[in-house]
MARVEXSE-588856 format. One record per residue: residue in one letter; chain; y, x, z of N, C-alpha, C in turn. Coordinates in steps of 0.001 Angstrom, whole numbers, plus 500000, padded with zeros to 6 digits. Layout:
BEGIN
{"A", "A", {Y, X, Z}, {Y, X, Z}, {Y, X, Z}}
...
***
This chain:
BEGIN
{"R", "A", {486578, 283852, 605981}, {486950, 282592, 605334}, {488162, 282827, 604435}}
{"T", "A", {488058, 282364, 603186}, {489150, 282498, 602238}, {490132, 281351, 602436}}
{"A", "A", {491365, 281680, 602791}, {492360, 280640, 603109}, {493244, 280290, 601931}}
{"T", "A", {493377, 281196, 600956}, {494281, 280962, 599834}, {493599, 281304, 598521}}
{"L", "A", {494180, 280849, 597439}, {493701, 281183, 596105}, {494444, 282415, 595604}}
{"S", "A", {493709, 283433, 595178}, {494357, 284641, 594656}, {493666, 285078, 593376}}
{"F", "A", {494425, 285675, 592465}, {493897, 286131, 591187}, {493973, 287653, 591111}}
{"H", "A", {492946, 288251, 590502}, {492863, 289706, 590423}, {492402, 290117, 589025}}
{"A", "A", {493010, 291168, 588501}, {492570, 291698, 587212}, {491227, 292394, 587382}}
{"H", "A", {490418, 292375, 586335}, {489150, 293086, 586373}, {489430, 294571, 586578}}
{"P", "A", {488702, 295232, 587484}, {489020, 296633, 587805}, {488796, 297621, 586669}}
{"K", "A", {488010, 297237, 585651}, {487704, 298203, 584588}, {488196, 297772, 583205}}
{"H", "A", {488774, 296600, 583104}, {489189, 296109, 581793}, {490663, 295721, 581829}}
{"E", "A", {491401, 296174, 580831}, {492812, 295850, 580729}, {492983, 294379, 580371}}
{"V", "A", {493855, 293689, 581091}, {494074, 292267, 580848}, {494585, 292030, 579427}}
{"G", "A", {495387, 292980, 578907}, {495945, 292810, 577571}, {494903, 292805, 576476}}
{"S", "A", {493843, 293627, 576625}, {492820, 293716, 575588}, {491623, 292816, 575865}}
{"L", "A", {491364, 292556, 577131}, {490236, 291704, 577502}, {490675, 290851, 578691}}
{"P", "A", {491245, 289686, 578408}, {491864, 288880, 579467}, {490850, 288209, 580397}}
{"V", "A", {490435, 288951, 581396}, {489521, 288420, 582402}, {490216, 288466, 583750}}
{"L", "A", {490349, 287327, 584386}, {490927, 287253, 585717}, {489878, 286734, 586688}}
{"I", "A", {489803, 287375, 587841}, {488866, 286982, 588877}, {489646, 286238, 589958}}
{"A", "A", {489246, 285017, 590240}, {489943, 284205, 591241}, {489091, 284097, 592494}}
{"D", "A", {489689, 284407, 593614}, {489039, 284245, 594914}, {489591, 282964, 595528}}
{"A", "A", {488727, 281965, 595701}, {489182, 280641, 596125}, {488445, 280177, 597378}}
{"P", "A", {489044, 279260, 598119}, {488338, 278678, 599272}, {487045, 277994, 598832}}
{"G", "A", {486134, 277836, 599768}, {484847, 277242, 599435}, {484860, 275731, 599457}}
{"M", "A", {483711, 275159, 599101}, {483558, 273709, 599105}, {483352, 273211, 600529}}
{"G", "A", {483847, 272031, 600802}, {483633, 271437, 602115}, {484409, 272116, 603219}}
{"D", "A", {485549, 272725, 602896}, {486361, 273404, 603900}, {486914, 272382, 604894}}
{"S", "A", {486959, 272758, 606160}, {487454, 271850, 607193}, {488959, 271596, 607080}}
{"V", "A", {489671, 272507, 606407}, {491108, 272318, 606164}, {491262, 271549, 604856}}
{"H", "A", {491807, 270343, 604920}, {491852, 269461, 603758}, {492594, 270072, 602576}}
{"A", "A", {493660, 270805, 602850}, {494434, 271399, 601756}, {493590, 272379, 600950}}
{"R", "A", {492755, 273163, 601642}, {491881, 274105, 600937}, {490822, 273353, 600125}}
{"N", "A", {490290, 272314, 600711}, {489277, 271519, 600026}, {489867, 270866, 598784}}
{"D", "A", {491097, 270363, 598909}, {491771, 269742, 597764}, {491990, 270759, 596657}}
{"L", "A", {492287, 272000, 597041}, {492555, 273050, 596063}, {491314, 273336, 595228}}
{"I", "A", {490177, 273502, 595877}, {488961, 273825, 595122}, {488525, 272644, 594267}}
{"R", "A", {488743, 271425, 594743}, {488398, 270248, 593945}, {489307, 270159, 592710}}
{"M", "A", {490549, 270559, 592854}, {491455, 270573, 591713}, {490971, 271585, 590675}}
{"I", "A", {490546, 272759, 591151}, {490045, 273792, 590234}, {488800, 273309, 589507}}
{"I", "A", {487909, 272628, 590249}, {486699, 272096, 589636}, {487067, 271088, 588546}}
{"G", "A", {488067, 270250, 588839}, {488505, 269274, 587854}, {489040, 269921, 586589}}
{"I", "A", {489843, 270975, 586760}, {490389, 271699, 585605}, {489264, 272361, 584816}}
{"A", "A", {488299, 272917, 585537}, {487201, 273637, 584889}, {486349, 272724, 584021}}
{"G", "A", {486332, 271431, 584340}, {485536, 270496, 583554}, {486246, 269933, 582345}}
{"T", "A", {487483, 270349, 582125}, {488263, 269839, 580997}, {487783, 270440, 579685}}
{"C", "A", {487673, 269617, 578650}, {487260, 270109, 577335}, {488220, 271205, 576863}}
{"G", "A", {487661, 272262, 576312}, {488475, 273379, 575854}, {488741, 274405, 576930}}
{"V", "A", {488431, 274048, 578167}, {488654, 274961, 579292}, {487329, 275390, 579930}}
{"K", "A", {486394, 274447, 580028}, {485170, 274731, 580775}, {484344, 275877, 580183}}
{"D", "A", {484524, 276146, 578881}, {483764, 277236, 578263}, {484244, 278615, 578706}}
{"I", "A", {485431, 278698, 579313}, {485933, 280009, 579727}, {485873, 280200, 581241}}
{"F", "A", {485396, 279201, 581960}, {485249, 279303, 583414}, {483830, 279689, 583780}}
{"R", "A", {483708, 280579, 584761}, {482412, 280902, 585353}, {482591, 280873, 586866}}
{"F", "A", {481621, 280314, 587558}, {481707, 280181, 589009}, {480656, 281036, 589689}}
{"V", "A", {481081, 281758, 590707}, {480168, 282506, 591574}, {480274, 281882, 592966}}
{"L", "A", {479204, 281239, 593397}, {479186, 280605, 594716}, {478640, 281597, 595724}}
{"L", "A", {479478, 281972, 596657}, {479140, 282973, 597667}, {479002, 282283, 599020}}
{"R", "A", {477847, 282428, 599650}, {477654, 281812, 600967}, {476666, 282622, 601787}}
{"K", "A", {476666, 282363, 603076}, {475770, 283078, 603969}, {474353, 282526, 603869}}
{"S", "A", {473394, 283417, 604034}, {471998, 282992, 604112}, {471834, 281991, 605257}}
{"G", "A", {471118, 280916, 604980}, {470874, 279906, 605996}, {471936, 278836, 606095}}
{"R", "A", {473031, 279012, 605363}, {474130, 278044, 605442}, {474023, 277040, 604297}}
{"P", "A", {474003, 275740, 604603}, {473924, 274737, 603540}, {475230, 274632, 602776}}
{"L", "A", {475137, 274197, 601535}, {476319, 273967, 600713}, {476510, 272465, 600575}}
{"E", "A", {477746, 272033, 600501}, {478023, 270606, 600377}, {477424, 270097, 599064}}
{"D", "A", {476347, 269305, 599163}, {475583, 268892, 597982}, {476421, 268110, 596980}}
{"A", "A", {477256, 267206, 597466}, {478040, 266362, 596565}, {478962, 267204, 595686}}
{"S", "A", {479596, 268219, 596278}, {480504, 269075, 595511}, {479747, 269903, 594488}}
{"L", "A", {478565, 270384, 594861}, {477773, 271191, 593937}, {477295, 270347, 592765}}
{"V", "A", {476843, 269145, 593045}, {476398, 268249, 591970}, {477558, 267953, 591019}}
{"E", "A", {478733, 267709, 591582}, {479913, 267440, 590762}, {480239, 268640, 589873}}
{"L", "A", {480167, 269838, 590452}, {480444, 271054, 589689}, {479436, 271241, 588570}}
{"E", "A", {478151, 271022, 588872}, {477101, 271157, 587863}, {477315, 270189, 586708}}
{"E", "A", {477712, 268954, 587038}, {477923, 267952, 586000}, {479103, 268314, 585106}}
{"L", "A", {480107, 268957, 585667}, {481309, 269284, 584907}, {481154, 270533, 584047}}
{"V", "A", {480532, 271571, 584590}, {480488, 272858, 583868}, {479074, 273266, 583456}}
{"G", "A", {478056, 272623, 583995}, {476681, 272992, 583668}, {476143, 274073, 584594}}
{"K", "A", {474834, 274070, 584793}, {474216, 275008, 585730}, {474335, 276458, 585276}}
{"T", "A", {474389, 276685, 583962}, {474457, 278065, 583461}, {475794, 278729, 583760}}
{"A", "A", {476796, 277943, 584139}, {478119, 278495, 584460}, {478272, 278764, 585952}}
{"I", "A", {477164, 278694, 586688}, {477208, 278879, 588144}, {476220, 279963, 588559}}
{"M", "A", {476712, 280953, 589271}, {475857, 281999, 589835}, {475866, 281860, 591357}}
{"Q", "A", {474691, 282002, 591959}, {474560, 281854, 593406}, {474299, 283221, 594047}}
{"I", "A", {475157, 283602, 594985}, {475009, 284858, 595722}, {474950, 284538, 597218}}
{"L", "A", {473938, 285058, 597897}, {473785, 284837, 599337}, {473998, 286150, 600078}}
{"T", "A", {474835, 286114, 601092}, {475147, 287298, 601890}, {474585, 287157, 603305}}
{"H", "A", {474685, 288229, 604078}, {474333, 288245, 605503}, {472872, 287902, 605788}}
{"V", "A", {471998, 288130, 604792}, {470585, 287866, 605077}, {470067, 288828, 606136}}
{"D", "A", {470666, 290026, 606199}, {470257, 290989, 607224}, {470567, 290456, 608622}}
{"E", "A", {471722, 289826, 608782}, {472096, 289263, 610088}, {471176, 288112, 610463}}
{"R", "A", {470888, 287245, 609487}, {470030, 286091, 609775}, {468625, 286555, 610153}}
{"Y", "A", {468104, 287501, 609394}, {466761, 288006, 609686}, {466723, 288652, 611070}}
{"Y", "A", {467737, 289457, 611372}, {467788, 290106, 612691}, {467846, 289083, 613816}}
{"Q", "A", {468660, 288050, 613661}, {468786, 287035, 614710}, {467452, 286351, 614991}}
{"L", "A", {466704, 286048, 613929}, {465406, 285405, 614111}, {464389, 286369, 614717}}
{"I", "A", {464445, 287627, 614290}, {463565, 288644, 614862}, {463865, 288829, 616339}}
{"D", "A", {465131, 288920, 616672}, {465538, 289126, 618063}, {465120, 287944, 618935}}
{"S", "A", {465271, 286744, 618399}, {464872, 285556, 619149}, {463369, 285545, 619416}}
{"E", "A", {462598, 285881, 618398}, {461138, 285917, 618565}, {460721, 287036, 619514}}
{"Y", "A", {461426, 288161, 619424}, {461135, 289283, 620318}, {461365, 288904, 621776}}
{"E", "A", {462448, 288187, 622034}, {462736, 287751, 623404}, {461639, 286832, 623929}}
{"K", "A", {461127, 285973, 623076}, {460023, 285088, 623488}, {458771, 285897, 623815}}
{"L", "A", {458470, 286853, 622951}, {457285, 287686, 623176}, {457430, 288530, 624433}}
{"K", "A", {458649, 289014, 624662}, {458885, 289859, 625830}, {458635, 289089, 627121}}
{"K", "A", {459012, 287826, 627144}, {458764, 287011, 628331}, {457284, 286842, 628599}}
{"E", "A", {456490, 286920, 627522}, {455036, 286819, 627652}, {454383, 288195, 627763}}
{"K", "A", {455240, 289225, 627932}, {454793, 290617, 628032}, {454017, 291059, 626785}}
{"Q", "A", {454483, 290593, 625625}, {453862, 290964, 624356}, {454896, 291495, 623369}}
{"G", "A", {455996, 292023, 623891}, {457090, 292468, 623039}, {456701, 293516, 622007}}
{"K", "A", {455717, 294366, 622329}, {455321, 295438, 621407}, {454690, 294899, 620132}}
{"R", "A", {454254, 293655, 620160}, {453676, 293064, 618951}, {454676, 293066, 617803}}
{"M", "A", {455948, 292943, 618127}, {456976, 292885, 617094}, {457004, 294168, 616273}}
{"V", "A", {456698, 295293, 616908}, {456661, 296576, 616202}, {455304, 296803, 615547}}
{"K", "A", {454256, 296437, 616227}, {452902, 296763, 615775}, {452353, 295806, 614721}}
{"E", "A", {452944, 294634, 614579}, {452395, 293636, 613662}, {453398, 293277, 612569}}
{"P", "A", {453372, 294030, 611460}, {454294, 293739, 610347}, {454122, 292329, 609785}}
{"D", "A", {452904, 291796, 609844}, {452675, 290454, 609312}, {453450, 289403, 610096}}
{"L", "A", {453646, 289655, 611363}, {454442, 288740, 612188}, {455882, 288713, 611689}}
{"R", "A", {456411, 289888, 611396}, {457778, 289968, 610881}, {457866, 289417, 609459}}
{"K", "A", {456826, 289651, 608681}, {456818, 289159, 607302}, {456880, 287632, 607272}}
{"S", "A", {456199, 286990, 608208}, {456222, 285524, 608253}, {457634, 285006, 608534}}
{"I", "A", {458380, 285749, 609349}, {459767, 285361, 609635}, {460632, 285561, 608392}}
{"A", "A", {460430, 286678, 607699}, {461183, 286934, 606464}, {460872, 285871, 605415}}
{"T", "A", {459618, 285502, 605311}, {459210, 284467, 604347}, {459899, 283146, 604650}}
{"Q", "A", {460017, 282834, 605936}, {460688, 281599, 606326}, {462169, 281630, 605967}}
{"V", "A", {462801, 282794, 606137}, {464212, 282938, 605750}, {464378, 282643, 604261}}
{"I", "A", {463518, 283245, 603445}, {463604, 283065, 601996}, {463328, 281618, 601617}}
{"Q", "A", {462300, 281022, 602215}, {461963, 279631, 601903}, {463100, 278679, 602272}}
{"D", "A", {463743, 278939, 603412}, {464885, 278112, 603814}, {466010, 278206, 602794}}
{"D", "A", {466274, 279440, 602318}, {467352, 279615, 601350}, {466994, 278991, 600005}}
{"V", "A", {465740, 279103, 599599}, {465299, 278474, 598353}, {465491, 276967, 598430}}
{"A", "A", {465143, 276388, 599587}, {465297, 274942, 599770}, {466763, 274534, 599709}}
{"R", "A", {467647, 275363, 600260}, {469078, 275024, 600269}, {469713, 275217, 598898}}
{"V", "A", {469309, 276260, 598210}, {469891, 276537, 596898}, {469314, 275605, 595839}}
{"G", "A", {468066, 275180, 596025}, {467429, 274297, 595066}, {466828, 275073, 593913}}
{"C", "A", {466989, 274521, 592718}, {466332, 275128, 591552}, {467084, 276330, 591011}}
{"H", "A", {468239, 276640, 591577}, {469036, 277758, 591070}, {468404, 279105, 591407}}
{"E", "A", {468538, 280035, 590486}, {468226, 281424, 590802}, {469325, 281940, 591718}}
{"F", "A", {468962, 282781, 592682}, {469991, 283367, 593540}, {469611, 284796, 593875}}
{"H", "A", {470605, 285537, 594356}, {470384, 286929, 594741}, {470965, 287167, 596124}}
{"Y", "A", {470272, 288001, 596888}, {470822, 288471, 598156}, {471668, 289709, 597889}}
{"V", "A", {472804, 289780, 598556}, {473673, 290942, 598452}, {474203, 291278, 599830}}
{"C", "A", {474137, 292541, 600212}, {474735, 293018, 601463}, {475904, 293917, 601080}}
{"L", "A", {477098, 293474, 601387}, {478299, 294169, 600934}, {478804, 295219, 601910}}
{"G", "A", {478246, 295260, 603111}, {478677, 296238, 604098}, {477646, 296396, 605192}}
{"G", "A", {477876, 297394, 606060}, {476956, 297609, 607175}, {475713, 298382, 606764}}
{"W", "A", {474789, 298504, 607697}, {473587, 299320, 607459}, {472710, 298756, 606336}}
{"A", "A", {472685, 297434, 606156}, {471797, 296836, 605159}, {472240, 297140, 603730}}
{"A", "A", {473530, 297343, 603520}, {474013, 297659, 602176}, {473387, 298955, 601671}}
{"K", "A", {473195, 299901, 602580}, {472595, 301184, 602202}, {471147, 301020, 601772}}
{"V", "A", {470454, 300037, 602343}, {469048, 299819, 602011}, {468889, 299469, 600548}}
{"F", "A", {469714, 298567, 600053}, {469600, 298144, 598662}, {470274, 299116, 597704}}
{"D", "A", {471168, 299963, 598214}, {471869, 300926, 597363}, {471109, 302236, 597198}}
{"Q", "A", {470297, 302602, 598175}, {469817, 303978, 598247}, {468803, 304356, 597168}}
{"D", "A", {468136, 303390, 596559}, {467149, 303716, 595536}, {467747, 303882, 594147}}
{"E", "A", {469045, 303672, 594032}, {469681, 303781, 592729}, {470063, 305216, 592416}}
{"D", "A", {469883, 305592, 591188}, {470370, 306892, 590729}, {471806, 306704, 590281}}
{"D", "A", {472726, 307262, 591040}, {474148, 307092, 590735}, {474651, 308341, 590027}}
{"D", "A", {474867, 308201, 588714}, {475293, 309349, 587905}, {476797, 309384, 587670}}
{"E", "A", {477524, 308601, 588460}, {478971, 308578, 588258}, {479585, 309922, 588625}}
{"A", "A", {480675, 310254, 587961}, {481353, 311525, 588231}, {481912, 311531, 589637}}
{"E", "A", {482072, 312739, 590182}, {482550, 312866, 591557}, {483956, 312323, 591722}}
{"D", "A", {484750, 312399, 590638}, {486123, 311925, 590758}, {486258, 310443, 590419}}
{"D", "A", {485141, 309750, 590185}, {485198, 308316, 589922}, {485749, 307604, 591141}}
{"E", "A", {486557, 306610, 590915}, {487179, 305878, 592022}, {486159, 305187, 592900}}
{"E", "A", {484974, 304877, 592351}, {483968, 304156, 593118}, {483046, 305076, 593903}}
{"S", "A", {483101, 306368, 593641}, {482243, 307286, 594375}, {482779, 307471, 595779}}
{"E", "A", {481872, 307702, 596703}, {482255, 307824, 598100}, {481835, 309194, 598631}}
{"S", "A", {482642, 309756, 599482}, {482299, 311018, 600116}, {481436, 310745, 601325}}
{"D", "A", {480837, 311822, 601862}, {479965, 311671, 603019}, {480686, 311048, 604203}}
{"E", "A", {481953, 311368, 604366}, {482675, 310857, 605523}, {482973, 309366, 605408}}
{"D", "A", {482763, 308803, 604182}, {482948, 307372, 603994}, {481667, 306588, 604244}}
{"D", "A", {480553, 307270, 604421}, {479289, 306591, 604630}, {479332, 305755, 605897}}
{"D", "A", {478724, 304576, 605817}, {478642, 303692, 606975}, {477585, 304239, 607923}}
{"I", "A", {477983, 304535, 609147}, {477063, 305184, 610093}, {476394, 304185, 611026}}
{"R", "A", {476673, 302887, 610843}, {476034, 301895, 611699}, {474530, 301867, 611461}}
{"A", "A", {473766, 301664, 612523}, {472310, 301653, 612455}, {471778, 300268, 612783}}
{"P", "A", {470613, 299893, 612230}, {470038, 298584, 612538}, {469608, 298501, 614001}}
{"P", "A", {469663, 297315, 614604}, {469297, 297150, 616018}, {467831, 297490, 616308}}
{"F", "A", {466943, 297243, 615345}, {465536, 297618, 615467}, {465220, 298656, 614401}}
{"T", "A", {464422, 299634, 614722}, {464154, 300727, 613782}, {463426, 300269, 612525}}
{"F", "A", {462675, 299186, 612614}, {461881, 298730, 611473}, {462671, 297855, 610501}}
{"L", "A", {463908, 297500, 610823}, {464644, 296541, 610008}, {464952, 297058, 608600}}
{"E", "A", {465286, 298328, 608478}, {465590, 298868, 607154}, {464386, 298738, 606232}}
{"Q", "A", {463224, 299146, 606707}, {462016, 299053, 605901}, {461670, 297602, 605599}}
{"D", "A", {461872, 296734, 606564}, {461594, 295314, 606350}, {462491, 294722, 605272}}
{"M", "A", {463782, 295065, 605303}, {464699, 294548, 604298}, {464267, 294977, 602897}}
{"K", "A", {463851, 296219, 602789}, {463429, 296741, 601500}, {462124, 296074, 601049}}
{"E", "A", {461185, 295933, 601975}, {459863, 295409, 601623}, {459865, 293895, 601395}}
{"F", "A", {460588, 293159, 602224}, {460505, 291704, 602194}, {461563, 291024, 601330}}
{"F", "A", {462712, 291678, 601140}, {463827, 291001, 600470}, {464276, 291652, 599165}}
{"S", "A", {463819, 292864, 598874}, {464373, 293592, 597726}, {464100, 292918, 596378}}
{"S", "A", {463030, 292119, 596279}, {462726, 291462, 595003}, {463817, 290459, 594615}}
{"R", "A", {464560, 289971, 595612}, {465645, 289025, 595347}, {467017, 289647, 595587}}
{"A", "A", {467068, 290925, 595874}, {468328, 291554, 596277}, {468945, 292373, 595141}}
{"L", "A", {470257, 292512, 595226}, {471003, 293368, 594308}, {471769, 294401, 595110}}
{"S", "A", {471791, 295620, 594606}, {472693, 296609, 595186}, {474119, 296237, 594795}}
{"R", "A", {475078, 296908, 595410}, {476459, 296604, 595068}, {476782, 296977, 593620}}
{"K", "A", {476208, 298078, 593151}, {476415, 298473, 591762}, {475744, 297486, 590811}}
{"A", "A", {474521, 297070, 591143}, {473806, 296106, 590305}, {474533, 294761, 590274}}
{"L", "A", {475154, 294389, 591392}, {475918, 293144, 591422}, {477096, 293219, 590452}}
{"R", "A", {477817, 294339, 590456}, {478939, 294494, 589526}, {478463, 294387, 588077}}
{"Q", "A", {477336, 295027, 587785}, {476799, 294982, 586425}, {476378, 293563, 586036}}
{"K", "A", {475759, 292871, 586967}, {475297, 291510, 586682}, {476475, 290554, 586483}}
{"L", "A", {477524, 290749, 587272}, {478720, 289923, 587106}, {479363, 290156, 585742}}
{"D", "A", {479393, 291415, 585294}, {479951, 291712, 583972}, {479119, 291059, 582869}}
{"E", "A", {477793, 291125, 583021}, {476917, 290475, 582036}, {477153, 288967, 582038}}
{"Y", "A", {477296, 288419, 583223}, {477516, 286986, 583392}, {478817, 286542, 582718}}
{"L", "A", {479822, 287422, 582754}, {481115, 287129, 582142}, {481149, 287482, 580658}}
{"G", "A", {480053, 288074, 580152}, {479991, 288455, 578754}, {480800, 289685, 578430}}
{"L", "A", {480956, 290558, 579432}, {481749, 291767, 579222}, {480869, 292921, 578731}}
{"P", "A", {481419, 293815, 577950}, {480650, 294971, 577455}, {480361, 295960, 578556}}
***
């Protein structure tokens, strides 16, 4: 949970030549009134003539979590839908929780092996996850992103990374995340069922730059 508002320079662009600042702010509908007031103030400023053209919003939320509709509608009316990008995280956790719950039910009926042997059973659960998120996000395009853990490797591993070894973003083998999925089939499921809507971490950075109009 983001408790304060903080500003950060773009990691690849000098503020002096290309003034882009990234603000990390509390979310909408925060239970702490001061945080909620802060984001509403920012939304108000963003809707001001002469200002709204330079604001872009990235709404980050967990898969399966609803967003406060009134605040989103207000934001859309002030800045327009094209100034809002929707990113959903933790879809791997949500999918696993539903898989685990269904597995426990099957196990009680002595049919636990069906979870491994019947991919269509798992696919139906993945489809429900996506449909739930589509219903919550509405007509907006959205992307799944896994920023850490075993699932991040699933969406990252198919990319050809030609960055130099001394690049600050390159990672050595000892930096690799060694966590493994709770079920052996989860990695393949994430790739097969969710990759059409997913972005790798590198692709997310590129998409954000495009969204901001950066070269």
